[in-house]
C-alpha positions in Angstrom: 114.0 118.6 108.9 116.9 117.0 110.8 118.6 116.7 114.2 121.8 118.8 114.5 124.2 117.6 117.2 127.3 119.4 118.3 129.8 119.0 121.1 131.5 121.9 122.9 134.4 121.5 125.4 134.9 124.3 128.0 137.0 124.1 131.1 137.8 120.5 130.5 134.1 119.5 130.4 132.2 118.5 127.3 128.7 119.7 126.6 126.4 118.2 124.0 123.4 120.0 122.4 120.7 118.6 120.0 118.7 121.0 117.9 115.7 120.2 115.7 116.3 122.2 112.5 115.1 122.5 109.0 116.6 123.9 105.8 114.9 126.4 103.5 115.8 128.5 100.5 115.6 132.3 100.4 116.9 134.5 97.6 118.6 131.6 96.0 120.5 130.6 99.1 120.0 127.6 101.4 119.5 128.7 105.0 118.8 126.8 108.3 116.5 127.7 111.2 116.1 126.1 114.6 112.6 124.8 115.4 113.3 123.4 118.9 116.1 122.7 121.3 115.8 119.0 122.2 119.0 118.7 124.3 117.0 117.6 127.3 115.9 114.4 125.6 117.6 111.1 126.2 119.9 109.4 123.6 117.2 106.8 122.9 114.6 109.6 122.2 117.1 111.4 120.0 117.7 108.3 117.9 113.9 107.7 117.7 113.4 111.2 116.3 116.2 110.6 113.8 114.6 107.3 112.7 111.2 108.9 112.4 112.6 111.8 110.3 114.4 109.3 108.0 111.1 107.4 107.3 108.7 110.4 107.5 107.2 109.5 104.1 106.2 106.0 105.3 106.1 106.2 109.0 103.5 103.5 109.3 106.1 100.9 108.1 108.3 101.4 111.2 106.0 99.4 113.4 106.1 96.4 111.0 109.7 96.3 110.0 110.5 93.3 112.3 107.6 91.4 110.7 108.9 92.2 107.2 112.4 90.8 107.8 113.3 87.2 108.8 116.7 86.3 110.1 117.9 82.7 109.8 121.1 81.1 110.9 123.1 79.9 107.9 126.1 77.6 107.4 129.3 77.8 109.6 131.7 80.2 108.0 134.4 81.5 110.3 136.6 78.4 110.6 136.6 77.4 106.9 137.2 81.0 105.8 140.2 81.4 108.2 141.8 78.1 107.3 141.3 78.6 103.6 143.0 82.0 103.7 145.9 80.6 105.7 146.3 77.9 103.1 146.4 80.6 100.4 149.0 82.6 102.4 151.2 79.5 102.8 151.0 78.8 99.0 149.2 75.5 99.6 146.3 76.4 97.3 148.6 77.5 94.6 150.7 74.4 94.8 147.6 72.1 94.7 146.2 74.0 91.7 142.8 75.4 90.8 141.4 72.3 89.1 138.6 70.4 90.7 141.0 67.8 92.0 143.2 70.5 93.5 140.2 72.1 95.2 139.0 68.7 96.6 142.5 68.0 97.9 142.5 71.4 99.5 139.2 70.6 101.2 140.6 67.4 102.6 143.4 69.5 104.1 141.0 72.0 105.6 138.7 69.3 106.9 141.7 67.6 108.6 142.5 70.9 110.3 139.0 71.7 111.5 137.8 68.2 112.4 139.7 64.9 112.0 138.2 61.8 110.5 137.5 59.8 107.4 136.5 60.9 103.9 132.9 60.3 104.9 133.2 62.7 107.9 134.9 65.3 105.6 131.7 65.3 103.4 129.5 65.6 106.4 131.6 68.5 107.6 131.1 70.2 104.2 127.3 69.8 104.7 127.5 72.2 107.7 130.3 74.6 106.5 130.3 76.9 103.6 133.0 74.8 102.0 131.8 74.7 98.4 131.3 78.4 98.1 134.5 79.4 99.9 136.6 77.0 97.7 134.5 77.4 94.6 134.0 73.7 94.1 131.0 71.7 92.9 129.1 68.9 94.7 131.1 65.9 95.8 130.6 62.7 98.0 133.0 60.4 99.8 133.8 58.4 96.7 135.0 61.6 95.0 137.4 62.2 98.0 138.7 58.6 97.9 139.4 59.0 94.2 141.0 62.4 94.9 143.5 60.6 97.2 144.6 58.7 94.1 145.2 61.9 92.2 147.0 63.5 95.2 149.3 60.5 95.5 150.4 61.0 91.9 150.8 64.8 92.4 152.5 64.7 95.8 156.1 65.1 94.5 155.1 68.0 92.2 153.2 69.7 95.1 156.1 69.3 97.5 158.5 70.7 94.9 156.3 73.8 94.4 156.0 74.4 98.1 159.7 74.0 98.6 160.5 76.4 95.7 158.1 79.0 97.2 159.6 78.7 100.6 163.2 78.9 99.5 162.9 81.9 97.2 164.0 84.3 99.9 165.8 81.9 102.2 167.8 78.9 100.8 167.8 75.8 102.9 171.2 74.6 104.1 170.1 72.0 106.7 167.5 69.3 106.8 166.0 67.5 109.9 164.8 64.0 109.4 163.1 61.5 111.7 160.7 58.5 111.4 157.8 57.3 113.5 155.3 54.5 113.2 151.5 54.4 113.3 149.6 51.2 114.1 146.6 49.9 112.2 143.5 48.3 113.6 142.8 46.3 110.4 144.9 43.9 108.5 144.2 44.7 104.9 146.3 47.9 104.3 148.8 47.2 101.6 151.7 48.8 103.6 150.8 47.2 106.9 153.4 44.9 108.4 154.8 43.9 111.8 157.8 45.9 112.9 159.3 47.9 115.7 156.3 49.5 117.2 157.0 52.9 118.8 153.5 53.1 120.1 153.9 50.1 122.3 151.0 48.3 120.6 152.0 44.6 120.6 150.4 42.4 118.0 149.4 45.4 115.7 150.5 45.9 112.2 151.9 49.3 111.4 153.2 51.7 108.8 156.4 53.7 109.0 156.4 57.4 108.3 159.4 59.5 107.5 159.2 63.3 107.9 161.7 65.7 106.3 161.8 69.3 107.7 163.9 72.3 107.0 166.1 73.9 109.7 163.1 75.9 111.0 161.1 72.7 111.6 158.8 73.4 108.7 157.8 70.1 106.9 158.9 69.9 103.3 158.2 66.2 102.5 156.6 63.1 104.0 157.0 59.5 102.9 155.2 56.3 104.0 157.1 53.0 104.1 156.0 49.4 104.9 155.7 48.7 108.6 158.8 46.4 108.7 161.2 49.0 107.3 164.0 49.9 109.7 164.9 53.5 110.3 168.3 53.6 108.3 166.6 52.0 105.3 164.3 55.0 104.9 167.3 57.4 104.6 168.5 56.7 101.1 165.3 57.9 99.5 165.7 61.2 101.4 169.1 61.8 99.9 167.8 61.2 96.4 164.9 63.5 97.1 167.0 66.4 98.3 169.6 66.1 95.5 167.4 65.3 92.5 164.1 66.9 93.2 165.1 69.9 95.4 168.4 70.4 93.5 170.5 70.9 96.7 174.2 70.5 96.3 175.6 71.4 99.7 173.5 70.3 102.7 173.7 69.0 106.2 171.4 66.2 107.4 170.5 66.0 111.1 169.2 62.6 112.4 169.2 60.7 115.7 171.5 57.9 116.7 169.3 55.2 115.2 169.0 57.0 111.8 172.5 57.9 110.6 174.9 55.0 110.9 177.9 53.7 109.1 176.2 53.1 105.7 174.3 56.3 105.8 177.5 58.3 106.6 179.2 56.7 103.6 176.2 57.6 101.4 176.3 61.2 102.6 180.0 61.4 101.9 179.5 60.1 98.3 176.9 62.9 97.7 179.2 65.6 99.2 176.7 66.1 102.1 177.4 66.5 105.8 175.7 65.1 108.8 175.0 65.7 112.5 174.0 62.8 114.6 174.5 61.2 118.1 176.2 58.1 119.2 175.0 55.3 121.5 176.2 54.7 125.1 178.2 51.6 124.1 180.0 53.7 121.5 180.7 56.4 124.1 182.2 53.7 126.4 184.4 52.4 123.6 185.7 55.9 122.8 186.4 56.4 126.5 188.4 53.2 126.6 190.4 54.0 123.5 191.2 57.5 124.9 189.5 59.4 122.1 188.0 61.7 124.9 187.9 61.6 128.7 185.2 61.8 131.3 186.5 65.2 132.5 185.3 66.8 129.3 181.7 66.2 130.3 182.2 68.6 133.2 182.5 71.5 130.7 179.4 73.3 129.5 180.1 72.1 126.0 183.3 70.4 124.8 184.5 69.2 121.5 187.1 66.7 120.3 188.6 66.5 116.8 189.2 62.8 115.9 190.8 61.1 112.9 189.3 61.1 109.4 187.7 64.6 109.9 185.2 63.5 112.6 184.2 65.8 115.4 182.6 64.9 118.7 180.6 67.4 120.7 180.2 66.4 124.4 177.7 67.6 127.0 176.2 66.5 130.3 172.6 67.6 130.9 172.2 68.1 134.6 168.4 67.9 134.5 168.5 64.6 132.7 171.2 63.3 135.0 169.0 64.0 138.0 166.0 62.3 136.3 168.1 59.1 135.6 169.4 59.0 139.2 165.9 59.3 140.6 164.7 56.7 138.2 167.5 54.3 139.2 166.7 54.8 142.9 163.0 54.2 142.2 163.8 50.9 140.5 166.0 49.8 143.4 163.2 50.7 145.9 160.8 48.6 143.8 163.1 45.6 143.9 163.7 46.0 147.6 160.0 46.1 148.3 159.5 43.0 146.2 162.3 41.2 148.1 160.7 42.1 151.4 157.3 40.8 150.2 158.8 37.4 149.1 160.7 37.0 152.3 157.6 37.7 154.3 155.8 35.1 152.3 158.6 32.6 152.8 158.5 33.2 156.5 154.8 32.6 156.8 154.9 29.5 154.5 157.6 27.1 155.5 156.9 24.8 152.5 157.2 27.6 149.9 159.9 27.2 147.3 162.8 29.6 148.0 164.5 28.9 144.7 161.4 29.8 142.8 161.2 33.2 144.6 164.8 33.9 143.9 164.3 33.2 140.2 161.4 35.6 140.0 163.4 38.3 141.7 166.4 37.8 139.4 164.1 38.1 136.4 162.6 41.2 137.8 166.0 42.8 138.4 166.9 42.1 134.7 163.6 43.6 133.6 164.3 46.7 135.7 167.9 46.8 134.1 169.7 47.0 137.4 171.0 43.4 137.5 174.5 44.7 136.7 175.0 46.3 140.1 172.7 44.3 142.4 173.1 40.7 143.6 170.4 38.4 144.9 171.5 35.5 147.0 169.7 32.8 149.2 170.6 32.5 152.9 168.5 30.5 155.4 165.2 30.6 153.5 165.5 34.3 152.7 166.6 36.3 149.7 169.3 38.9 150.3 169.8 41.9 148.1 173.4 43.3 147.9 174.3 46.5 146.1 177.8 46.7 144.5 178.8 50.3 144.9 181.6 50.3 142.4 179.3 48.7 139.7 176.6 51.2 140.6 179.0 54.1 140.2 180.2 52.7 136.9 176.6 52.4 135.7 175.9 56.0 136.7 179.0 57.7 135.2 177.3 58.6 131.9 174.0 59.8 133.5 172.8 62.7 131.4 175.8 62.5 129.1 175.5 62.5 125.3 177.9 62.9 122.4 177.2 64.3 119.0 179.1 63.3 115.9 179.6 65.4 112.8 181.9 65.8 109.8 181.5 69.5 109.7 184.7 71.4 110.4 184.9 74.1 113.1 185.1 76.7 110.4 181.8 75.4 108.9 180.0 75.2 112.2 181.1 75.9 115.7 180.3 73.4 118.4 177.5 75.6 119.8 175.8 75.6 116.3 176.2 71.8 116.0 174.6 71.4 119.4 171.7 73.7 118.6 171.0 72.1 115.2 170.8 68.7 116.8 168.3 70.0 119.4 166.2 71.2 116.5 165.2 67.6 116.0 162.7 68.3 118.8 160.6 70.3 116.2 160.2 67.1 114.1 159.2 65.2 117.2 156.6 67.9 118.0 155.3 67.5 114.5 154.9 63.8 115.0 153.1 64.3 118.3 150.7 66.8 116.6 150.1 64.6 113.7 149.7 61.3 115.6 148.1 61.9 118.9 147.3 65.6 119.3 145.3 67.8 117.0 145.5 66.1 113.6 145.3 62.4 114.6 146.7 60.6 111.5 145.0 57.4 112.8 142.7 55.6 112.6 143.6 55.2 108.9 140.4 54.2 107.1 142.3 53.1 104.0 143.6 49.9 102.3 145.4 51.0 99.1 149.1 52.0 99.2 148.6 55.2 97.1 145.7 56.4 99.2 147.6 55.7 102.5 150.5 57.8 101.2 148.2 60.6 100.1 146.5 60.5 103.6 149.8 61.1 105.3 150.5 64.0 102.8 147.2 65.6 103.7 148.2 65.4 107.4 151.5 67.1 106.6 149.9 70.0 104.8 147.4 70.3 107.6 150.3 70.5 110.1 151.8 73.4 108.2 148.5 75.3 108.7 148.3 74.3 112.4 152.0 75.4 112.9 151.2 78.8 111.4 148.1 79.3 113.4 149.9 78.3 116.6 152.4 81.1 116.0 149.6 83.6 115.3 147.7 82.7 118.4 150.6 82.2 120.8 149.7 85.3 122.8 146.1 84.2 123.3 144.9 82.0 126.1 143.6 79.2 123.8 144.9 76.3 121.8 144.6 76.1 118.0 141.9 73.4 118.4 139.9 75.7 120.7 140.4 78.7 118.4 139.1 76.8 115.4 136.1 75.4 117.4 135.2 79.0 118.4 135.5 80.3 114.8 133.2 77.4 113.8 130.4 79.1 115.7 130.6 82.2 113.5 127.8 81.4 111.0 126.3 83.3 108.1 122.9 84.9 108.6 120.3 84.6 105.9 118.2 87.8 105.7 114.8 87.4 104.0 112.5 90.3 103.2 108.9 90.3 102.0 108.7 90.5 98.2 112.5 90.7 97.9 115.3 88.2 97.4 117.1 86.9 100.4 120.8 87.5 101.0 123.5 86.4 103.4 125.5 88.6 105.8 128.1 88.0 108.4 127.4 89.2 111.9 130.0 91.2 113.8 132.2 88.7 115.7 132.2 88.7 119.4 135.4 90.0 121.1 137.1 86.6 121.4 136.5 85.8 117.8 137.6 89.2 116.7 140.9 88.7 118.6 141.5 85.4 116.8 140.8 86.9 113.4 143.0 89.9 114.1 146.0 87.8 115.3 145.8 85.8 112.1 145.2 88.9 110.0 142.0 87.6 108.5 139.4 90.0 107.1 135.8 89.0 106.9 133.7 90.2 104.0 130.6 92.3 104.8 128.4 90.0 102.8 128.8 86.6 101.2 126.9 85.1 98.2 126.0 81.4 98.3 125.6 79.5 95.1 123.3 76.9 96.5 125.8 74.1 95.9 125.2 71.3 98.4 127.1 68.1 99.1 125.7 64.8 100.4 127.0 61.4 101.4 126.2 58.2 99.6 126.2 56.3 102.9 123.3 57.4 105.1 123.3 57.1 108.8 119.6 56.0 108.8 120.4 52.9 106.8 123.4 52.2 109.0 121.2 52.3 112.1 118.6 50.1 110.6 121.2 47.4 109.9 122.4 47.3 113.5 
């Protein structure tokens, strides 16, 4: 006996009929007969009849099925499953290898993507996510992850080489982008920590210097950590060696900012047969204007170029947006100084015994701090400070507002001026990587490490994690969420443990809600219908309870 449902469309309208029917055999043939027309019943009633017919041999069990099955929320699954498969797609898993050390390194990368922190926090994260079963790795603790950093430091060059080879199979790299940044340290025992030029504005903090090498698409290919007192140009030689010896590149162009590629670096590039694209400083622009190498009128063009001696080309441009910003900034500085002059004069008027010379010295020092002392003059007249603006000097100071000059040894045949300009602008992708790794999603600091090798491996983990973040950002660009928000949402997708009376339990994956389904679809991630857990569990050696008792 069964419910037979059919749909008939007539005159643009669809009719549905439900018949209760049964099958029987007559003269060796299977025939069907209708017992009742139940089309007047609701959909819920129809489904109830179907359910009853399916369980007609044990109808009494229908009322107790809820009591016989227990559903229990399991470990978080969605985020770690997604990030793991992206790592496989990018070749990170293959490059790290399938050994235990390779899998532990992969978990450090995945943990950095999902939730930033120390090795201890990575273990605690694995306690709530199905990390061991997704990666197929056995139990571990924070000590194992610290030791894994030692292994990763030794394997970094080989892993980078494998990733580079995978990426350049279909598209050879002809241009590299290179830049450096610094990351300050709270402690004083890191072996690479030293005082140096701090780009974070943290005075009195030791730091490390990080150099990031990217291909022309802004995809990181190598990262290197230097002592904190290493200047930018001194990090450059090792990159040349890396590109030539390890990557086997014979014809390449390096792109670096004005503080990176200087005279010595240009000579080193020429010796290797490599080319460069960089920018020059404002004093260098002034010198070339004085010597007549190029003229101010060229900055009025959209993009101009000048061929100089010794095969050097200069590409000139004025950015009108930047020029307006500089003008507004200069006027704001002038307004600040004028307000300060008025404040001091008011004080001098109200206090006849006040020291005029002291007020003048403070204002002169302030003008130098604001970097406008070249075109303003402060004088004392009858117990008052007078501010005078030198128009010619101000015009001279403003002539290069928004102007910049690029320098390259590429000939016009090798790269047109537009291409040179675009390639230099690609350095913004390296700066974006630094922002993501330092202060945005990945947060390379705080660095909970002391040993040099482990510090280098920590930076390498962050670089590999950035590759995954970069990929997910491209996948989810059409969605109204950040990568961090998307991963947090996927972290709410948990396994469900189904337990039945007198039967072994199993884990299933619930159907994701629409928002999660969109994230998975955009990243082309397929969820399994069921997932088997091995029962492997991780635990930390350091327990929070003991830490709290010690406080």
